[in-house]
N, C-alpha and C positions, 0 to 999 in steps of 0.2 A: 815245249817246255812250259811256256806262259799259260797255255790252255790247261795243262796238268795242274799248275799251281793254282788257277782260278777254280778248277773242280775240287781240289783239296780243301781250300778255303770254304767254298760253298758247302761242302759236305760236313766239315767240321762245324760250321755255324749253325746248319739246319738240323743236323742229326738229333739232338735232344729235343727240339721242338716237334720234329716230325714223329718221334717215337712216344711222346708224352702220354697220349692217350693209352697205347698199349701198354706201357710201363705201368699206368695206374690200374689197369684192367686185369693184368696177370703176371707181367714180367717182374715187377717189383717183388711181388710175393714169391715167385719161383726162384729168384735170385737169393732172397734172404733164406729160404729153405735149403737151397743147394750149398751155399757159401758157409753155412753154419757147420758143415762137416770139414771145412779146411783146418789145417794144422801145420806146425813147424814152419819151416822155410818155404816160401811159396813164389811161384812165378805166374804172372798172368800174361798170357799172349794176346796182342792186339787190344790193349786196355782202353783204346778210345778215348772218351771224354771222362772216363773215370765214374761211370754209374754204379759199378760194383764196390766201390771203396767203403761206403758205409756199412756194408753187410759183412766185412770180415771180422771174425771174432778176436778177441784180445790174445787168445793163445797162439795166434800166428805171430811169429817172433819177428821175421823180416819178409818184406814183400818187394819183389822186383816187377815193375809194370813196364812192359815191352810194347812199344807202339811205334811202328816205323813212319807213320804220316806225321810231318811237321806240324800242321795245323791242329791236328788231334793232340799231339804232344803239349802244345801251348795250353789248350783247355785242361788237360790233365794235370799240368803243373799248378794251374791255379786252384784245382780242386785239392790236391794234395797240400797245399799251402794253408787250408783251412782245418787240417787234421795234423796228427802227430808226424810232423815232416821227417823225422829221423827214422821213422819207420819204413819209408818208401825210397826206393831207387828207380828212377826213371831212364829207360834206354831206348834206343832207336832200332833194335834188332828186329828182323823179320822171323816168323814163326819157323821158318826153314832153317836158320842159321843162328842159333842162340850161342853166345861166346862165353859159354861156361862149361867146367868139366863134367864128364859122366857122373850121373847119380848126385845131382846138386840139390834136388828139390824133393820135399815130402808130398808137396800138393802142386799141381798145375791147373790153371783155370783157363777154360776157353769159353766165352759166352758170346754167340752170334759172330763168331769170327772164322770158323773152319769152311764156312761156305765161300770165303773170299780170298783164302790163301792161293798163291799160285799153284802149288802142288799140295793137295791134301795127303798123299802118301808120304812124301817128304817130311811135311809137317808133323805127322803122326810119328813117324820114326825117330824124329827129333825129341819129341815129347817122351817117347819110350826111352831113349838114351839118357834124358836129363832126369828122369824119376829114379829115386832110391827104391830098392827092394821094399815091396809093400806099399810104395808110395801111390798116390791116386791122382787121376784125372776127373776134375769136375766139369762137366760140359752141358751146355744149353745151345742148341742149334736148330735152325730151320732146315729141312730136308725134302727130299723128293716125295711127291704125294703118293699114297696108296690107291687113290682113285685114277683108272686109266684115262678118263677124259681131261682130268687136271694135268696129269703127266704130260699128256700130249701138247697142251697149252705151255707147260713150263719149258718143253724142249723148243718150242716154237719162238717164245719171246725172250728165251735166256740171252742169246747174243745182245739184243737191245738193252736188256735189263742190266746185264753186266757192265756194259759200257756207261750206263747212267748211275749205277750203285755201286761204284768202288770195286769192280771185279766179282761182285756177289753172283754165285752160281745157284740156280734154282733145282738141279737135277742131281746133287750129290746124295749118295747113300752113306751117310756119315757113320751110323752104327756098324755097318758091314766093314767099313774101312778100319774104324777103331779096334774091331775083333781083328782084322788082318794083321794089324800092327804088332800083335802079340799082347796087348792089354786085355785083360778080362772084364768084361762088363758085368758088374754085380747088381746095379740097379738101373733100371731103364723106365722111363715115363714117356708115353706119347700123349700129346694134347694139341688142340688147336690154339694158335696164338690169337687171342680174342682182338678183334678190331683190325687185323691185318688183312690185306688182299688175300683172296683164295690161293693164289699162286705161291705165297710165302707162309701160309697159315700152319702147315704142318710142322710140328716140332718134336724133338727128343730132348730130354735131359736126364742126367744120372751120374753114376759113378762107376770108373773103371780103374782096375788096380794093376799094378805090375807085379805080377806073382814071382817070387824069388825062384831062381832056377835050382833044381834038385842038386844036392851035394854041395 
């Protein structure tokens, strides 16, 4: 338990610092473009330290920030305190079990989160459940490489990397899993994450919609 608490503290304290170069070189721009499409009532899973908060447009009426890690939540609370606090509600829910009724949200946001959830399939099924008909998932995730040599190394180092980086998985085919959940991917962009190590460089970002059922 103590080791886990220390690891959580170090991750929360170092995350923004470790990511600052990549944020400046590409992620900040990608977040701004992606989150400009958010609307209505919104859930962000794995909200972390709150780096997405400045990019939410005013038309987003209510924002639930779900972050299961206690140390990350502390930083998230400090960040929301500098903004319109009444607009945000912070919870400790994990992505696989959000304690809200079916069809609660117009928009769900996941940025660099689906790589580390315990079950990608369960998390995406929960996202599908929570979205209203025509609701959207806005996603930005690093994924398994298209290059065979890099894929081989991702498989080799994944156990060690996952242990050190908060259960982060290097070999997930997230686009395929989004499609399998029943969501329809309407826009998909693949691009390298500038400044990141080769084994986490490949990313996807885009919009997936919950298409209303016929009748």
